[in-house]
C-alpha positions in Angstrom: -8.5 -6.6 3.3 -9.4 -3.0 3.6 -7.0 -0.7 1.8 -7.1 1.8 4.6 -6.2 -0.6 7.4 -3.5 1.0 9.7 0.1 0.0 8.8 0.5 -2.5 11.7 -2.4 -4.6 10.3 -0.7 -5.7 7.0 1.9 -7.9 8.6 1.6 -10.3 5.6 3.4 -8.1 3.1 7.0 -9.3 3.8 5.8 -12.9 4.0 4.0 -12.5 0.7 7.2 -11.1 -0.9 9.3 -13.9 0.4 6.8 -16.5 -0.8 6.8 -15.0 -4.3 10.5 -14.3 -4.7 12.1 -17.0 -2.6 9.6 -19.8 -3.1 8.1 -18.9 -6.5 4.5 -19.2 -5.4 1.7 -17.8 -7.6 -0.5 -14.9 -6.3 -3.3 -17.4 -5.8 -1.1 -19.8 -3.7 0.2 -16.8 -1.6 -3.4 -15.6 -1.0 -4.5 -19.1 0.1 -1.5 -19.6 2.3 -1.9 -16.2 4.0 -5.7 -16.2 4.1 -6.1 -13.0 2.1 -7.8 -12.3 -1.2 -6.0 -12.9 -4.5 -6.9 -9.4 -5.5 -5.2 -7.9 -2.4 -2.2 -10.0 -3.2 -2.1 -8.9 -6.8 -2.5 -5.2 -5.9 0.2 -5.3 -3.3 2.7 -6.8 -5.8 1.6 -4.1 -8.4 2.4 -1.4 -5.8 5.7 -3.1 -4.9 6.8 -3.1 -8.6 5.8 0.6 -8.9 8.0 1.6 -6.0 11.2 0.3 -7.6 12.2 -1.4 -4.4 14.1 -4.6 -4.9 13.9 -8.0 -3.2 15.5 -8.8 -0.9 14.6 -5.5 0.8 17.4 -3.0 1.3 19.0 -2.9 4.7 17.0 -0.8 7.1 13.6 -1.4 5.5 11.2 -2.3 8.3 7.8 -3.9 7.5 6.2 -0.6 8.6 8.3 1.4 6.3 7.6 -0.9 3.4 3.9 -0.8 4.1 4.0 3.0 4.4 5.6 3.3 1.0 3.2 0.9 -0.7 0.0 2.4 0.8 0.8 6.0 1.6 -1.3 7.1 -1.5 -4.4 5.6 0.1 -3.9 7.6 3.2 -3.4 10.8 1.2 -6.4 10.1 -0.9 -8.5 9.6 2.2 -7.3 12.8 3.8 -7.9 14.9 0.7 -11.4 13.4 0.2 -12.3 14.2 3.8 -11.1 17.8 3.4 -12.9 18.2 0.1 -16.1 16.9 1.7 -15.8 19.4 4.6 -15.3 22.3 2.1 -18.3 21.3 -0.1 -20.5 19.9 2.6 -21.3 17.0 0.3 -20.5 13.3 0.7 -20.3 12.9 -3.0 -17.6 15.5 -3.5 -14.9 14.5 -5.9 -11.3 14.4 -4.9 -9.2 17.5 -5.2 -6.3 17.1 -7.6 -3.3 17.5 -5.4 0.1 16.9 -7.1 1.6 15.5 -3.9 -1.0 12.7 -4.0 -0.2 11.5 -7.4 0.9 7.8 -7.7 4.6 7.5 -7.1 4.7 10.6 -4.9 5.2 10.2 -1.2 4.5 13.4 0.7 4.6 11.7 4.1 8.0 11.3 5.8 9.2 7.8 6.0 10.0 6.3 9.3 13.7 5.4 9.6 
């Protein structure tokens, strides 16, 4: 799975959470059942733990909102990298250090 896939493409997240917390499957079993890589599964659960969100999801959490919270950092990193490339004219430009893009920060408004 590409980490920059639009939100509507990671429809497997809530299913993976359910398989882990309700059915006690391992990351490998979840990956095999959902036909995704074990690495993608592991990384998603790592992101989930970092957010502090509990399972079952709080009322009002849509799959889109959950995905936005888990992967917003990727979107911000991609935007900052693009802006930095435009400024420097180099494809190998490093990322700007922007506090709003630090892990755990979410500068994007969450959909209700």
